[in-house]
C-alpha positions, 0 to 999 in steps of 0.5 A: 344209124347203127340200128338201121345198119344192123336191121337192114343187114348193111355192111358198114362202120360208123366213125363218131368224132367228138371233141368231148371224150367218150368217158368224160362225165357231162350233162347230155340234155337227156332224161338221164340228167335228172336221174343220174346227173353227169354221166359219160357217153359210154354209160349213156349208151350202155343199154345199146351195146348190141348197136355199138359193135360197129361204132368206133369213137374218136376224140378230137377236133374234126378239122384235124382228125378227119384227115387222120382217119384215112377213110377212102369214102364217106357214104353218109355224114352227120355234122353236128359240131361247131356252128361257126361258118368256117368250121362247118365249111371245113368239115364239109370240104373234108367230107365232100372230098371223100364222097361220090354221087348219091352220098349224103351229108346231114347238117344238124341245127340248120336254123336261120337266126339261131345257127346262121353259120350252118345255114350259110354253109348249106346255102353255099353248098346249094349254090355250088350245085354239087349237092341237092339240099333240102331243109327240114324242120322239126320245130321253129327252133330246130332245123336240119339240111339233108344234102345229096351229092349230085 
């Protein structure tokens, strides 16, 4: 996202909110796991420093922390956290309240039979007719939903 903002010369900022602290060493399910073992997000992203200048990393539960950010508008959101229906719905509601027509939310892991909570929220949003949602798949076990506010 940061790369696109920079290359397209768009004025924007990215706020990344994760329950995992930025400097906590973990496995990332990435090629670096084999080479380095557990590393922090800070270390994982080090080679992308030129793209990190517009990103602010926050640590915490999104349901509690989103409202504390005091953002006036969220043009684009990528939801990739809990897969529980109530958690995903709450994140959606907090973000949607800060969006206008044409703004976008992308849901990661929108895969029926694997992450049903995410699928149920996207179906709920689609039925509300406040967003137009399109589900896309990169494989049988990996789906996304791109939702545009109407």
